[in-house]
C-alpha positions as CSV (number, residue, x, y, z in Angstrom):
1,M,47.1,98.6,94.5
2,T,43.5,97.6,95.8
3,D,41.6,99.5,98.3
4,L,41.3,97.1,101.2
5,S,39.0,99.1,103.5
6,Q,36.0,97.7,102.0
7,T,37.0,93.9,101.3
8,Q,35.9,91.3,103.5
9,G,38.3,88.1,104.3
10,P,36.9,84.6,103.6
11,G,35.2,82.4,106.5
12,L,36.8,79.3,108.2
13,L,35.1,76.8,106.1
14,R,36.2,78.5,103.0
15,R,39.6,78.7,104.1
16,L,39.2,75.0,105.5
17,A,38.4,73.7,102.0
18,A,41.0,75.6,100.0
19,I,43.7,74.3,102.5
20,L,42.3,70.6,102.0
21,Y,42.4,71.2,98.3
22,D,45.7,72.3,98.4
23,L,47.0,69.4,100.2
24,L,45.7,67.2,97.6
25,L,47.4,68.8,94.8
26,V,50.7,69.3,96.7
27,A,50.4,65.4,97.4
28,S,50.3,64.8,93.7
29,V,53.3,67.5,92.9
30,L,55.1,65.6,95.6
31,F,54.4,62.0,94.1
32,A,55.6,63.4,90.7
33,A,58.8,65.0,92.0
34,A,59.7,62.0,94.1
35,F,59.2,59.9,91.4
36,V,61.4,61.9,88.9
37,Y,64.3,62.3,91.7
38,T,64.1,58.5,92.9
39,I,64.4,57.6,89.4
40,L,67.3,60.0,88.5
41,V,69.4,59.4,91.5
42,Q,69.1,55.6,92.0
43,S,70.0,55.1,88.4
44,L,73.1,57.4,88.5
45,T,74.2,56.7,92.1
46,G,72.2,53.6,93.5
47,A,71.7,55.4,96.8
48,D,69.3,54.0,99.3
49,L,66.8,57.3,99.9
50,T,65.5,56.2,103.1
51,Q,68.9,56.5,104.8
52,G,72.1,58.5,105.4
53,V,72.8,61.9,103.4
54,A,70.8,60.6,100.6
55,G,67.7,60.3,102.6
56,F,68.4,63.8,104.2
57,L,68.8,65.5,100.8
58,F,65.7,63.6,99.5
59,Q,63.9,65.5,102.3
60,L,65.4,68.8,101.6
61,Y,64.4,68.2,98.0
62,L,60.6,67.4,99.1
63,I,60.6,70.5,101.3
64,A,61.8,72.6,98.4
65,V,59.2,71.4,96.0
66,I,56.4,72.4,98.6
67,V,57.9,75.9,99.1
68,G,58.4,76.2,95.5
69,Y,54.7,75.3,95.0
70,Y,53.2,78.1,97.4
71,L,56.1,80.6,96.4
72,Y,55.3,80.4,92.5
73,F,51.7,80.6,92.9
74,W,51.4,83.2,95.5
75,T,53.9,85.4,93.7
76,A,53.0,84.7,89.9
77,G,49.2,84.8,90.1
78,R,48.6,85.3,94.1
79,Q,46.4,82.3,93.9
80,T,47.3,78.7,94.1
81,L,45.0,76.5,92.2
82,A,42.6,75.6,95.2
83,M,42.4,79.3,96.0
84,R,41.1,80.0,92.5
85,A,38.5,77.4,92.8
86,W,37.6,78.9,96.0
87,R,37.9,82.6,95.1
88,L,40.4,83.5,97.5
89,L,43.4,86.0,96.6
90,I,46.3,87.1,98.8
91,L,47.8,90.7,98.7
92,R,50.2,92.3,101.1
93,E,48.1,94.6,103.6
94,D,48.8,97.7,101.4
95,G,47.0,95.9,98.6
96,S,50.1,95.3,96.4
97,P,51.1,91.6,95.3
98,L,53.4,89.5,97.3
99,S,57.0,89.5,96.5
100,S,59.1,86.3,96.9
101,V,60.1,87.7,100.6
102,D,56.4,88.1,101.5
103,A,55.5,84.7,100.2
104,L,58.5,83.2,102.3
105,R,57.5,85.4,105.3
106,R,53.9,83.8,105.0
107,I,55.2,80.2,104.7
108,G,57.4,80.4,107.6
109,F,54.8,82.0,110.0
110,A,52.2,79.5,108.8
111,I,54.2,76.6,109.7
112,L,55.0,78.1,113.1
113,T,51.5,79.2,114.3
114,L,49.8,76.2,112.3
115,A,51.9,73.9,114.5
116,P,50.1,74.0,118.0
117,A,46.8,72.5,117.0
118,G,46.3,75.3,113.9
119,L,45.7,77.9,116.4
120,G,47.1,80.4,113.7
121,L,44.1,79.2,111.6
122,W,41.4,79.3,114.4
123,W,42.4,82.9,115.6
124,M,40.6,84.0,112.3
125,L,37.1,83.3,114.2
126,F,38.1,86.1,116.9
127,D,39.9,88.3,114.9
128,R,37.9,91.4,114.0
129,D,39.4,91.7,110.2
130,R,39.2,88.0,110.2
131,L,42.9,87.4,109.9
132,T,44.6,84.5,111.0
133,W,48.1,84.8,113.0
134,Y,50.4,83.9,110.1
135,D,48.4,86.7,107.8
136,R,48.9,89.3,110.7
137,L,52.5,88.6,111.3
138,A,53.5,88.3,107.6
139,G,51.6,91.4,106.9
140,T,49.2,89.9,104.0
141,R,45.7,89.4,103.9
142,T,43.1,86.9,102.3
143,L,40.7,88.3,100.2
144,L,37.4,86.8,99.0
145,L,36.5,87.5,95.4
146,S,33.4,88.0,93.8
147,K,31.6,85.2,92.1
148,G,32.4,86.7,88.8
149,A,36.4,86.7,89.3
150,R,35.9,83.0,90.2
151,S,37.0,81.6,86.8
152,A,39.4,84.4,86.1
153,T,42.9,83.5,85.4
154,L,44.8,86.1,87.5
155,S,48.3,86.9,86.3
156,S,50.7,89.5,86.9
157,D,52.3,91.8,84.4
158,G,55.8,93.0,84.5
159,N,54.4,96.0,86.7
160,G,52.9,93.7,89.1
161,N,49.4,94.6,87.7
162,G,46.9,92.0,87.8
163,S,45.2,91.1,84.3
164,N,41.7,89.1,84.1
165,N,41.9,86.9,81.5
166,G,38.6,85.2,81.0
167,S,36.4,86.7,83.2
168,S,32.8,87.4,82.0
169,S,32.6,90.6,84.0
170,G,34.8,92.3,81.9
171,S,36.8,93.7,84.8
172,S,40.5,94.6,83.9
173,G,42.3,92.4,87.0
174,P,42.3,91.6,90.7
175,S,42.0,95.2,91.7
176,S,38.7,95.6,90.2
177,S,37.5,92.2,91.1
178,V,38.3,92.9,94.8
179,S,36.6,96.6,94.3
180,S,33.3,95.4,92.5
181,S,33.0,92.4,95.1
182,S,33.2,94.9,98.0
183,S,30.9,97.2,96.4
184,A,28.5,94.7,95.8
185,R,28.7,93.3,99.2
186,A,28.5,96.8,100.7
187,S,25.1,97.3,99.1
188,Q,23.9,94.0,99.9
189,E,24.6,94.8,103.8
190,P,21.7,96.0,106.0
191,K,22.2,99.6,107.3
């Protein structure tokens, strides 16, 4: 587990940049998934995917692809590709990795709180811990990693412990990356 008492949440611009980057990645995944689905379904059934039951099933399939993208990345490595580029990490409030249920809860709350003009995200500007509504409701926290952890490939082993494969800092995982970033930040803050 990670000590979250000294960690800092990312700013609004960094979160927006990661969200936009993820939207581009999800769009490309959806394009490939839709292509494969269209080829398979139309070659096997000849159904029109824009109407009726076939259209509804196609929409459900695309929603499942989007949920699967976030579910996989948030539980396997606690970062989507965009979050890795912007040095963001998602953990539970207690510092442990997200389970599949936690990730699904976060997705659901994000959809609900972002729907009304993105209010769930803008809330972080007023929150003392820089948490969004969906982070508060889901019991998760988005953290800003140190620059040394930026290029790290974070993965989870069978015990839920992270490993840092390729970080030049020599740290043993996301816990130490977060801890070292928070101690470095604490030494730089004016007292």
